[in-house]
PDB file of N, CA, C and O in Angstrom:
ATOM      1  N   UNK A   1     119.823 167.492 202.279  1.00  0.00           N
ATOM      2  CA  UNK A   1     118.961 166.673 201.115  1.00  0.00           C
ATOM      3  C   UNK A   1     117.420 167.138 201.177  1.00  0.00           C
ATOM      4  O   UNK A   1     116.711 167.726 201.993  1.00  0.00           O
ATOM      5  N   UNK A   2     117.283 166.635 200.038  1.00  0.00           N
ATOM      6  CA  UNK A   2     115.282 166.836 199.567  1.00  0.00           C
ATOM      7  C   UNK A   2     114.947 166.145 200.326  1.00  0.00           C
ATOM      8  O   UNK A   2     115.906 165.490 200.735  1.00  0.00           O
ATOM      9  N   UNK A   3     113.522 165.745 201.066  1.00  0.00           N
ATOM     10  CA  UNK A   3     113.072 164.989 201.401  1.00  0.00           C
ATOM     11  C   UNK A   3     112.061 164.028 200.403  1.00  0.00           C
ATOM     12  O   UNK A   3     111.284 164.635 199.667  1.00  0.00           O
ATOM     13  N   UNK A   4     112.068 162.613 200.378  1.00  0.00           N
ATOM     14  CA  UNK A   4     111.486 161.997 199.407  1.00  0.00           C
ATOM     15  C   UNK A   4     110.105 162.221 199.021  1.00  0.00           C
ATOM     16  O   UNK A   4     109.370 162.246 200.008  1.00  0.00           O
ATOM     17  N   UNK A   5     109.554 162.378 198.003  1.00  0.00           N
ATOM     18  CA  UNK A   5     108.224 162.475 197.673  1.00  0.00           C
ATOM     19  C   UNK A   5     107.902 161.304 196.928  1.00  0.00           C
ATOM     20  O   UNK A   5     108.591 160.767 196.061  1.00  0.00           O
ATOM     21  N   UNK A   6     106.643 160.922 197.409  1.00  0.00           N
ATOM     22  CA  UNK A   6     105.611 159.898 196.648  1.00  0.00           C
ATOM     23  C   UNK A   6     105.449 159.854 195.361  1.00  0.00           C
ATOM     24  O   UNK A   6     105.282 160.905 194.743  1.00  0.00           O
ATOM     25  N   UNK A   7     105.466 158.731 194.768  1.00  0.00           N
ATOM     26  CA  UNK A   7     105.193 158.821 193.183  1.00  0.00           C
ATOM     27  C   UNK A   7     104.023 157.565 193.001  1.00  0.00           C
ATOM     28  O   UNK A   7     104.196 156.414 193.401  1.00  0.00           O
ATOM     29  N   UNK A   8     102.848 158.050 192.332  1.00  0.00           N
ATOM     30  CA  UNK A   8     101.965 157.187 192.110  1.00  0.00           C
ATOM     31  C   UNK A   8     101.838 156.652 190.305  1.00  0.00           C
ATOM     32  O   UNK A   8     102.100 157.271 189.274  1.00  0.00           O
ATOM     33  N   UNK A   9     101.479 155.674 190.464  1.00  0.00           N
ATOM     34  CA  UNK A   9     101.347 155.033 189.104  1.00  0.00           C
ATOM     35  C   UNK A   9     100.444 155.624 188.450  1.00  0.00           C
ATOM     36  O   UNK A   9     100.592 155.511 187.233  1.00  0.00           O
ATOM     37  N   UNK A  10      99.423 156.307 188.826  1.00  0.00           N
ATOM     38  CA  UNK A  10      98.615 157.006 188.178  1.00  0.00           C
ATOM     39  C   UNK A  10      99.173 158.361 187.502  1.00  0.00           C
ATOM     40  O   UNK A  10      98.560 158.951 186.612  1.00  0.00           O
ATOM     41  N   UNK A  11     100.028 158.653 187.868  1.00  0.00           N
ATOM     42  CA  UNK A  11     100.973 160.122 187.537  1.00  0.00           C
ATOM     43  C   UNK A  11     102.119 159.583 186.295  1.00  0.00           C
ATOM     44  O   UNK A  11     102.687 160.345 185.512  1.00  0.00           O
ATOM     45  N   UNK A  12     102.248 158.419 186.335  1.00  0.00           N
ATOM     46  CA  UNK A  12     103.387 158.287 185.433  1.00  0.00           C
ATOM     47  C   UNK A  12     103.230 158.644 184.184  1.00  0.00           C
ATOM     48  O   UNK A  12     102.063 158.604 183.795  1.00  0.00           O
ATOM     49  N   UNK A  13     104.322 159.108 183.139  1.00  0.00           N
ATOM     50  CA  UNK A  13     103.723 159.563 182.054  1.00  0.00           C
ATOM     51  C   UNK A  13     105.237 158.683 181.540  1.00  0.00           C
ATOM     52  O   UNK A  13     106.107 158.232 182.286  1.00  0.00           O
ATOM     53  N   UNK A  14     105.182 158.634 180.037  1.00  0.00           N
ATOM     54  CA  UNK A  14     106.443 158.105 179.329  1.00  0.00           C
ATOM     55  C   UNK A  14     107.316 158.909 179.318  1.00  0.00           C
ATOM     56  O   UNK A  14     107.025 160.079 179.067  1.00  0.00           O
ATOM     57  N   UNK A  15     108.540 158.573 179.560  1.00  0.00           N
ATOM     58  CA  UNK A  15     109.646 159.694 179.209  1.00  0.00           C
ATOM     59  C   UNK A  15     109.820 160.187 177.924  1.00  0.00           C
ATOM     60  O   UNK A  15     109.784 159.413 176.967  1.00  0.00           O
ATOM     61  N   UNK A  16     110.034 161.572 177.757  1.00  0.00           N
ATOM     62  CA  UNK A  16     110.330 162.196 176.701  1.00  0.00           C
ATOM     63  C   UNK A  16     111.527 161.723 175.665  1.00  0.00           C
ATOM     64  O   UNK A  16     111.476 161.922 174.452  1.00  0.00           O
ATOM     65  N   UNK A  17     112.617 161.061 176.353  1.00  0.00           N
ATOM     66  CA  UNK A  17     113.900 160.194 175.749  1.00  0.00           C
ATOM     67  C   UNK A  17     114.153 158.914 176.060  1.00  0.00           C
ATOM     68  O   UNK A  17     114.010 158.637 177.251  1.00  0.00           O
ATOM     69  N   UNK A  18     114.490 158.044 175.330  1.00  0.00           N
ATOM     70  CA  UNK A  18     114.936 156.963 175.954  1.00  0.00           C
ATOM     71  C   UNK A  18     116.710 156.593 175.295  1.00  0.00           C
ATOM     72  O   UNK A  18     117.209 156.811 174.191  1.00  0.00           O
ATOM     73  N   UNK A  19     117.258 155.978 176.520  1.00  0.00           N
ATOM     74  CA  UNK A  19     118.647 155.912 175.978  1.00  0.00           C
ATOM     75  C   UNK A  19     118.877 154.326 175.748  1.00  0.00           C
ATOM     76  O   UNK A  19     118.717 153.451 176.599  1.00  0.00           O
ATOM     77  N   UNK A  20     119.143 154.213 174.873  1.00  0.00           N
ATOM     78  CA  UNK A  20     119.493 152.405 174.431  1.00  0.00           C
ATOM     79  C   UNK A  20     120.693 151.988 174.510  1.00  0.00           C
ATOM     80  O   UNK A  20     120.820 150.766 174.438  1.00  0.00           O
ATOM     81  N   UNK A  21     121.967 152.830 174.680  1.00  0.00           N
ATOM     82  CA  UNK A  21     123.170 152.432 175.504  1.00  0.00           C
ATOM     83  C   UNK A  21     123.868 153.556 175.904  1.00  0.00           C
ATOM     84  O   UNK A  21     123.474 154.713 175.756  1.00  0.00           O
ATOM     85  N   UNK A  22     125.188 153.111 176.549  1.00  0.00           N
ATOM     86  CA  UNK A  22     125.971 154.218 176.955  1.00  0.00           C
ATOM     87  C   UNK A  22     127.273 153.547 176.732  1.00  0.00           C
ATOM     88  O   UNK A  22     127.298 152.407 177.197  1.00  0.00           O
ATOM     89  N   UNK A  23     128.378 153.944 176.141  1.00  0.00           N
ATOM     90  CA  UNK A  23     129.465 153.659 175.940  1.00  0.00           C
ATOM     91  C   UNK A  23     130.315 154.507 176.869  1.00  0.00           C
ATOM     92  O   UNK A  23     130.340 155.714 176.626  1.00  0.00           O
ATOM     93  N   UNK A  24     131.163 153.950 178.116  1.00  0.00           N
ATOM     94  CA  UNK A  24     131.942 154.671 179.080  1.00  0.00           C
ATOM     95  C   UNK A  24     133.528 154.429 178.800  1.00  0.00           C
ATOM     96  O   UNK A  24     134.085 153.351 178.589  1.00  0.00           O
ATOM     97  N   UNK A  25     134.071 155.666 178.855  1.00  0.00           N
ATOM     98  CA  UNK A  25     135.697 155.023 179.158  1.00  0.00           C
ATOM     99  C   UNK A  25     135.941 155.830 180.407  1.00  0.00           C
ATOM    100  O   UNK A  25     135.371 156.920 180.377  1.00  0.00           O
ATOM    101  N   UNK A  26     136.661 155.574 181.535  1.00  0.00           N
ATOM    102  CA  UNK A  26     137.094 156.187 182.729  1.00  0.00           C
ATOM    103  C   UNK A  26     138.487 156.000 182.838  1.00  0.00           C
ATOM    104  O   UNK A  26     139.098 154.934 182.756  1.00  0.00           O
ATOM    105  N   UNK A  27     139.013 157.331 183.064  1.00  0.00           N
ATOM    106  CA  UNK A  27     140.398 157.073 183.019  1.00  0.00           C
ATOM    107  C   UNK A  27     140.798 157.980 184.744  1.00  0.00           C
ATOM    108  O   UNK A  27     140.450 159.121 185.048  1.00  0.00           O
ATOM    109  N   UNK A  28     141.561 157.047 185.549  1.00  0.00           N
ATOM    110  CA  UNK A  28     141.670 157.328 187.184  1.00  0.00           C
ATOM    111  C   UNK A  28     143.028 157.782 186.896  1.00  0.00           C
ATOM    112  O   UNK A  28     143.727 157.242 186.038  1.00  0.00           O
ATOM    113  N   UNK A  29     143.536 159.117 187.856  1.00  0.00           N
ATOM    114  CA  UNK A  29     145.092 159.423 188.145  1.00  0.00           C
ATOM    115  C   UNK A  29     144.362 159.640 189.570  1.00  0.00           C
ATOM    116  O   UNK A  29     143.241 159.370 190.001  1.00  0.00           O
ATOM    117  N   UNK A  30     145.639 160.318 190.158  1.00  0.00           N
ATOM    118  CA  UNK A  30     145.751 160.726 191.511  1.00  0.00           C
ATOM    119  C   UNK A  30     145.152 161.850 191.874  1.00  0.00           C
ATOM    120  O   UNK A  30     144.792 162.013 193.040  1.00  0.00           O
ATOM    121  N   UNK A  31     144.926 162.963 190.733  1.00  0.00           N
ATOM    122  CA  UNK A  31     144.251 164.136 191.008  1.00  0.00           C
ATOM    123  C   UNK A  31     142.915 164.179 190.230  1.00  0.00           C
ATOM    124  O   UNK A  31     142.022 164.804 190.802  1.00  0.00           O
ATOM    125  N   UNK A  32     142.639 163.681 189.141  1.00  0.00           N
ATOM    126  CA  UNK A  32     141.555 163.762 188.250  1.00  0.00           C
ATOM    127  C   UNK A  32     140.965 162.461 188.047  1.00  0.00           C
ATOM    128  O   UNK A  32     141.657 161.485 188.339  1.00  0.00           O
ATOM    129  N   UNK A  33     139.949 162.306 187.652  1.00  0.00           N
ATOM    130  CA  UNK A  33     139.078 161.483 186.781  1.00  0.00           C
ATOM    131  C   UNK A  33     138.323 161.939 185.577  1.00  0.00           C
ATOM    132  O   UNK A  33     137.264 162.562 185.655  1.00  0.00           O
ATOM    133  N   UNK A  34     138.917 161.600 184.445  1.00  0.00           N
ATOM    134  CA  UNK A  34     138.166 161.848 183.473  1.00  0.00           C
ATOM    135  C   UNK A  34     137.325 160.539 182.685  1.00  0.00           C
ATOM    136  O   UNK A  34     137.785 159.467 182.291  1.00  0.00           O
ATOM    137  N   UNK A  35     135.862 161.090 182.620  1.00  0.00           N
ATOM    138  CA  UNK A  35     134.961 160.390 182.111  1.00  0.00           C
ATOM    139  C   UNK A  35     134.494 160.490 180.819  1.00  0.00           C
ATOM    140  O   UNK A  35     134.215 161.652 180.525  1.00  0.00           O
ATOM    141  N   UNK A  36     134.300 159.635 179.891  1.00  0.00           N
ATOM    142  CA  UNK A  36     133.803 159.848 178.534  1.00  0.00           C
ATOM    143  C   UNK A  36     132.673 159.353 178.305  1.00  0.00           C
ATOM    144  O   UNK A  36     132.726 158.130 178.436  1.00  0.00           O
ATOM    145  N   UNK A  37     131.325 159.843 177.928  1.00  0.00           N
ATOM    146  CA  UNK A  37     130.407 158.826 178.117  1.00  0.00           C
ATOM    147  C   UNK A  37     129.682 159.456 176.384  1.00  0.00           C
ATOM    148  O   UNK A  37     129.359 160.576 175.989  1.00  0.00           O
ATOM    149  N   UNK A  38     129.674 158.280 175.832  1.00  0.00           N
ATOM    150  CA  UNK A  38     128.607 158.158 174.415  1.00  0.00           C
ATOM    151  C   UNK A  38     127.879 157.822 174.411  1.00  0.00           C
ATOM    152  O   UNK A  38     128.002 156.604 174.533  1.00  0.00           O
ATOM    153  N   UNK A  39     126.339 158.283 174.291  1.00  0.00           N
ATOM    154  CA  UNK A  39     124.818 157.627 174.509  1.00  0.00           C
ATOM    155  C   UNK A  39     124.205 157.986 173.464  1.00  0.00           C
ATOM    156  O   UNK A  39     124.220 159.122 172.990  1.00  0.00           O
ATOM    157  N   UNK A  40     123.580 156.963 173.003  1.00  0.00           N
ATOM    158  CA  UNK A  40     122.388 157.173 171.952  1.00  0.00           C
ATOM    159  C   UNK A  40     121.583 157.033 172.278  1.00  0.00           C
ATOM    160  O   UNK A  40     121.212 155.949 172.727  1.00  0.00           O
ATOM    161  N   UNK A  41     120.680 158.388 172.204  1.00  0.00           N
ATOM    162  CA  UNK A  41     119.596 158.899 172.938  1.00  0.00           C
ATOM    163  C   UNK A  41     118.291 159.293 171.778  1.00  0.00           C
ATOM    164  O   UNK A  41     118.338 160.099 170.849  1.00  0.00           O
ATOM    165  N   UNK A  42     117.206 158.453 172.195  1.00  0.00           N
ATOM    166  CA  UNK A  42     116.038 158.506 171.118  1.00  0.00           C
ATOM    167  C   UNK A  42     114.866 159.148 171.577  1.00  0.00           C
ATOM    168  O   UNK A  42     114.287 158.758 172.590  1.00  0.00           O
ATOM    169  N   UNK A  43     114.424 160.238 170.809  1.00  0.00           N
ATOM    170  CA  UNK A  43     113.282 160.922 170.989  1.00  0.00           C
ATOM    171  C   UNK A  43     112.209 160.126 171.033  1.00  0.00           C
ATOM    172  O   UNK A  43     112.210 159.303 170.118  1.00  0.00           O
ATOM    173  N   UNK A  44     111.315 160.066 171.739  1.00  0.00           N
ATOM    174  CA  UNK A  44     110.083 159.225 172.028  1.00  0.00           C
ATOM    175  C   UNK A  44     108.692 159.942 171.818  1.00  0.00           C
ATOM    176  O   UNK A  44     108.021 160.422 172.732  1.00  0.00           O
ATOM    177  N   UNK A  45     108.346 159.945 170.441  1.00  0.00           N
ATOM    178  CA  UNK A  45     107.342 160.843 169.976  1.00  0.00           C
ATOM    179  C   UNK A  45     107.876 162.086 169.213  1.00  0.00           C
ATOM    180  O   UNK A  45     109.070 162.383 169.179  1.00  0.00           O
ATOM    181  N   UNK A  46     106.807 162.838 168.556  1.00  0.00           N
ATOM    182  CA  UNK A  46     106.703 163.720 168.005  1.00  0.00           C
ATOM    183  C   UNK A  46     107.283 165.230 168.854  1.00  0.00           C
ATOM    184  O   UNK A  46     107.690 166.204 168.220  1.00  0.00           O
ATOM    185  N   UNK A  47     107.228 165.187 170.161  1.00  0.00           N
ATOM    186  CA  UNK A  47     107.501 166.173 171.058  1.00  0.00           C
ATOM    187  C   UNK A  47     108.353 167.078 170.506  1.00  0.00           C
ATOM    188  O   UNK A  47     108.933 166.823 169.451  1.00  0.00           O
ATOM    189  N   UNK A  48     108.569 168.584 171.360  1.00  0.00           N
ATOM    190  CA  UNK A  48     109.649 169.165 170.905  1.00  0.00           C
ATOM    191  C   UNK A  48     110.518 169.557 172.678  1.00  0.00           C
ATOM    192  O   UNK A  48     111.111 170.608 172.918  1.00  0.00           O
ATOM    193  N   UNK A  49     110.362 168.519 173.556  1.00  0.00           N
ATOM    194  CA  UNK A  49     110.884 168.992 174.778  1.00  0.00           C
ATOM    195  C   UNK A  49     112.308 169.121 174.546  1.00  0.00           C
ATOM    196  O   UNK A  49     112.845 168.767 173.497  1.00  0.00           O
ATOM    197  N   UNK A  50     113.006 169.709 175.684  1.00  0.00           N
ATOM    198  CA  UNK A  50     114.602 169.477 175.603  1.00  0.00           C
ATOM    199  C   UNK A  50     115.215 168.627 176.477  1.00  0.00           C
ATOM    200  O   UNK A  50     114.926 168.288 177.625  1.00  0.00           O
ATOM    201  N   UNK A  51     116.332 168.267 175.560  1.00  0.00           N
ATOM    202  CA  UNK A  51     116.917 167.310 176.607  1.00  0.00           C
ATOM    203  C   UNK A  51     117.899 167.613 177.502  1.00  0.00           C
ATOM    204  O   UNK A  51     119.017 167.798 177.021  1.00  0.00           O
ATOM    205  N   UNK A  52     117.746 167.727 178.887  1.00  0.00           N
ATOM    206  CA  UNK A  52     118.478 168.120 180.015  1.00  0.00           C
ATOM    207  C   UNK A  52     119.528 167.250 180.487  1.00  0.00           C
ATOM    208  O   UNK A  52     119.235 166.068 180.671  1.00  0.00           O
ATOM    209  N   UNK A  53     120.400 167.542 180.655  1.00  0.00           N
ATOM    210  CA  UNK A  53     121.673 167.080 181.313  1.00  0.00           C
ATOM    211  C   UNK A  53     121.773 167.490 182.590  1.00  0.00           C
ATOM    212  O   UNK A  53     121.848 168.693 182.844  1.00  0.00           O
ATOM    213  N   UNK A  54     121.789 166.319 183.790  1.00  0.00           N
ATOM    214  CA  UNK A  54     121.673 166.996 184.890  1.00  0.00           C
ATOM    215  C   UNK A  54     122.928 166.726 185.512  1.00  0.00           C
ATOM    216  O   UNK A  54     122.990 165.550 185.868  1.00  0.00           O
ATOM    217  N   UNK A  55     124.099 167.487 185.809  1.00  0.00           N
ATOM    218  CA  UNK A  55     125.399 167.288 185.810  1.00  0.00           C
ATOM    219  C   UNK A  55     125.791 167.904 187.356  1.00  0.00           C
ATOM    220  O   UNK A  55     126.850 168.529 187.413  1.00  0.00           O
ATOM    221  N   UNK A  56     125.135 167.788 188.390  1.00  0.00           N
ATOM    222  CA  UNK A  56     125.362 169.161 189.413  1.00  0.00           C
ATOM    223  C   UNK A  56     126.772 168.512 190.004  1.00  0.00           C
ATOM    224  O   UNK A  56     127.038 167.314 190.099  1.00  0.00           O
ATOM    225  N   UNK A  57     127.532 169.552 190.344  1.00  0.00           N
ATOM    226  CA  UNK A  57     128.900 169.016 191.122  1.00  0.00           C
ATOM    227  C   UNK A  57     130.071 168.421 190.060  1.00  0.00           C
ATOM    228  O   UNK A  57     131.129 167.872 190.368  1.00  0.00           O
ATOM    229  N   UNK A  58     129.596 168.677 188.841  1.00  0.00           N
ATOM    230  CA  UNK A  58     130.492 167.989 187.841  1.00  0.00           C
ATOM    231  C   UNK A  58     131.090 169.354 186.903  1.00  0.00           C
ATOM    232  O   UNK A  58     130.503 170.434 186.975  1.00  0.00           O
ATOM    233  N   UNK A  59     132.249 169.181 186.075  1.00  0.00           N
ATOM    234  CA  UNK A  59     132.840 169.898 184.986  1.00  0.00           C
ATOM    235  C   UNK A  59     132.558 169.159 184.126  1.00  0.00           C
ATOM    236  O   UNK A  59     132.784 167.949 184.093  1.00  0.00           O
ATOM    237  N   UNK A  60     131.866 170.018 183.086  1.00  0.00           N
ATOM    238  CA  UNK A  60     131.721 169.528 181.709  1.00  0.00           C
ATOM    239  C   UNK A  60     132.723 170.206 180.882  1.00  0.00           C
ATOM    240  O   UNK A  60     133.037 171.396 180.846  1.00  0.00           O
ATOM    241  N   UNK A  61     133.070 169.402 180.359  1.00  0.00           N
ATOM    242  CA  UNK A  61     134.205 169.803 178.884  1.00  0.00           C
ATOM    243  C   UNK A  61     133.772 169.923 177.593  1.00  0.00           C
ATOM    244  O   UNK A  61     134.320 170.743 176.855  1.00  0.00           O
ATOM    245  N   UNK A  62     132.779 169.162 177.161  1.00  0.00           N
ATOM    246  CA  UNK A  62     132.656 169.144 175.855  1.00  0.00           C
ATOM    247  C   UNK A  62     131.298 168.142 175.787  1.00  0.00           C
ATOM    248  O   UNK A  62     131.052 167.075 176.350  1.00  0.00           O
ATOM    249  N   UNK A  63     130.443 169.063 174.737  1.00  0.00           N
ATOM    250  CA  UNK A  63     128.981 168.243 174.279  1.00  0.00           C
ATOM    251  C   UNK A  63     129.228 167.965 172.813  1.00  0.00           C
ATOM    252  O   UNK A  63     129.534 168.936 172.121  1.00  0.00           O
ATOM    253  N   UNK A  64     129.135 166.730 172.223  1.00  0.00           N
ATOM    254  CA  UNK A  64     129.035 166.677 170.720  1.00  0.00           C
ATOM    255  C   UNK A  64     127.437 166.104 170.595  1.00  0.00           C
ATOM    256  O   UNK A  64     126.942 165.248 171.328  1.00  0.00           O
ATOM    257  N   UNK A  65     126.827 166.743 169.574  1.00  0.00           N
ATOM    258  CA  UNK A  65     125.734 166.419 168.775  1.00  0.00           C
ATOM    259  C   UNK A  65     126.078 165.746 167.539  1.00  0.00           C
ATOM    260  O   UNK A  65     126.726 166.403 166.724  1.00  0.00           O
ATOM    261  N   UNK A  66     125.714 164.382 167.213  1.00  0.00           N
ATOM    262  CA  UNK A  66     126.331 163.536 165.943  1.00  0.00           C
ATOM    263  C   UNK A  66     127.657 164.094 165.619  1.00  0.00           C
ATOM    264  O   UNK A  66     127.804 164.724 164.571  1.00  0.00           O
ATOM    265  N   UNK A  67     128.577 163.919 166.394  1.00  0.00           N
ATOM    266  CA  UNK A  67     129.863 164.201 166.326  1.00  0.00           C
ATOM    267  C   UNK A  67     130.300 165.571 166.247  1.00  0.00           C
ATOM    268  O   UNK A  67     131.480 165.846 166.029  1.00  0.00           O
ATOM    269  N   UNK A  68     129.218 166.631 166.449  1.00  0.00           N
ATOM    270  CA  UNK A  68     130.058 167.808 166.160  1.00  0.00           C
ATOM    271  C   UNK A  68     129.815 168.723 167.720  1.00  0.00           C
ATOM    272  O   UNK A  68     128.905 168.360 168.466  1.00  0.00           O
ATOM    273  N   UNK A  69     130.584 169.743 168.049  1.00  0.00           N
ATOM    274  CA  UNK A  69     130.571 170.410 169.080  1.00  0.00           C
ATOM    275  C   UNK A  69     129.440 171.051 169.357  1.00  0.00           C
ATOM    276  O   UNK A  69     128.938 171.537 168.343  1.00  0.00           O
ATOM    277  N   UNK A  70     128.680 171.295 170.605  1.00  0.00           N
ATOM    278  CA  UNK A  70     127.514 171.736 170.876  1.00  0.00           C
ATOM    279  C   UNK A  70     127.797 173.074 171.547  1.00  0.00           C
ATOM    280  O   UNK A  70     128.629 173.058 172.454  1.00  0.00           O
ATOM    281  N   UNK A  71     127.267 174.135 171.252  1.00  0.00           N
ATOM    282  CA  UNK A  71     127.553 175.447 171.904  1.00  0.00           C
ATOM    283  C   UNK A  71     126.779 175.927 173.133  1.00  0.00           C
ATOM    284  O   UNK A  71     127.044 177.016 173.643  1.00  0.00           O
TER     285      UNK A  71
END
């Protein structure tokens, strides 16, 4: 594991995005777990930063933006 790093209030910046809510559906069985997450993500401000999904050691099946599959 990585060693923890100190964080200081003076270094704080407002997040680029806010997630206002998340709806989760979890299906468990003996071999697989399927999680469907629908998130409402709001861009904070007029920036052009990318929204990065951090899913280390996960298998991603689909990403949709406004109901349309992203490639």
